[in-house]
C-alpha positions as CSV (number, residue, x, y, z in Angstrom):
1,M,0.0,0.0,0.0
2,G,2.9,2.4,0.7
3,M,4.0,2.4,-2.9
4,L,0.5,2.8,-4.2
5,S,-0.3,5.7,-2.0
6,G,2.6,7.7,-3.4
7,R,1.6,6.9,-7.0
8,G,-2.0,7.6,-6.0
9,S,-1.2,11.1,-4.7
10,L,0.8,11.9,-7.8
11,L,-2.0,10.6,-10.1
12,A,-4.6,12.5,-8.1
13,G,-2.5,15.7,-8.3
14,G,-2.2,15.3,-12.1
15,L,-5.9,14.8,-12.6
16,A,-6.7,17.8,-10.4
17,A,-4.2,20.0,-12.4
18,I,-5.8,18.9,-15.6
19,G,-9.2,19.8,-14.2
20,A,-7.9,23.2,-13.1
21,S,-6.5,24.0,-16.5
22,L,-9.2,22.4,-18.7
23,C,-11.1,25.6,-19.0
24,C,-8.1,27.4,-20.6
25,V,-5.9,24.6,-22.1
26,A,-8.6,22.9,-24.1
27,P,-9.7,26.0,-26.1
28,L,-6.1,27.0,-26.6
29,A,-5.2,23.6,-27.9
30,L,-8.2,23.5,-30.2
31,L,-7.4,26.9,-31.6
32,A,-3.8,25.8,-32.2
33,L,-5.2,22.9,-34.2
34,G,-7.4,25.2,-36.3
35,I,-10.6,24.2,-34.6
36,G,-12.8,27.1,-33.6
37,G,-16.4,28.3,-33.2
38,S,-18.8,29.8,-30.8
39,W,-19.4,26.5,-29.1
40,M,-15.9,26.8,-27.5
41,T,-17.3,29.2,-24.9
42,S,-19.0,26.3,-23.3
43,L,-15.6,24.8,-22.5
44,T,-15.2,27.4,-19.7
45,A,-18.0,25.8,-17.6
46,L,-15.4,24.5,-15.2
47,E,-13.8,27.9,-14.5
48,P,-15.7,28.4,-11.2
49,Y,-14.2,25.2,-9.9
50,R,-10.6,26.1,-10.8
51,P,-9.6,27.2,-7.3
52,I,-10.8,23.9,-5.9
53,F,-8.8,22.0,-8.5
54,I,-5.7,24.1,-7.8
55,G,-6.0,23.4,-4.1
56,L,-6.5,19.7,-4.7
57,T,-3.4,19.6,-7.0
58,L,-1.2,21.3,-4.4
59,L,-2.6,19.1,-1.6
60,F,-1.9,15.9,-3.5
61,L,1.6,17.1,-4.6
62,G,2.3,17.9,-0.9
63,L,1.1,14.5,0.2
64,A,3.3,12.8,-2.4
65,F,6.3,14.9,-1.3
66,R,5.7,14.0,2.3
67,R,5.4,10.3,1.5
68,L,8.6,10.3,-0.6
69,Y,10.8,12.4,1.8
70,F,9.4,12.2,5.4
71,V,7.5,8.9,5.9
72,P,9.8,5.9,6.3
73,Q,9.0,3.0,4.0
74,L,8.2,-0.2,5.7
75,C,9.0,-3.0,3.4
76,A,9.9,-6.6,4.0
77,P,13.3,-7.8,2.6
78,G,13.0,-9.0,-0.9
79,V,10.0,-6.9,-1.8
80,P,10.5,-4.4,-4.7
81,C,9.9,-1.4,-2.5
82,A,12.8,-2.4,-0.2
83,D,15.2,-1.6,-3.1
84,P,16.6,1.9,-2.7
85,R,16.5,2.3,-6.5
86,A,12.7,2.1,-6.4
87,L,12.5,5.1,-4.0
88,R,15.0,7.0,-6.2
89,R,12.9,6.3,-9.3
90,Q,9.8,7.5,-7.5
91,R,11.5,10.7,-6.4
92,L,12.8,11.3,-9.9
93,L,9.3,10.8,-11.3
94,F,7.9,13.2,-8.7
95,W,10.4,15.9,-9.8
96,I,9.6,15.3,-13.5
97,V,5.8,15.5,-13.0
98,T,5.7,18.4,-10.5
99,P,7.0,21.1,-12.8
100,L,4.8,19.9,-15.6
101,L,1.7,20.1,-13.3
102,L,2.7,23.5,-12.0
103,T,3.1,24.7,-15.6
104,L,-0.3,23.3,-16.5
105,L,-1.8,25.2,-13.6
106,A,-0.1,28.4,-14.8
107,V,-1.4,28.2,-18.3
108,P,-4.4,30.5,-17.7
109,W,-2.0,33.3,-16.6
110,L,0.6,32.5,-19.3
111,A,-1.9,32.1,-22.2
112,P,-2.5,35.8,-22.7
113,L,1.2,36.1,-23.5
114,L,0.9,33.7,-26.3
115,Y,-1.9,35.5,-28.2
């Protein structure tokens, strides 16, 4: 369960970040693909929930960080999580995903600079 909880926190943070930026990333991506129309205004329906998604993203990233750096792993010898390389890979994945998620959260503020 220990290994799953770290992955779960990271996955939940990713989904929350996608939800938080969906109102702004989806229309921008569709416009970049040449798809447009007045129906695109309905894609901003999630905008009121954006602060909740941002809070959830930061919460889950914080939980993943706490689990990776502050909670000792309790693993029986011979179990894959007992290998220190597994923890190193999890930490590396965390530091790859976190900047991507934070960038995704910042898209609504950065998007006006692009057009």
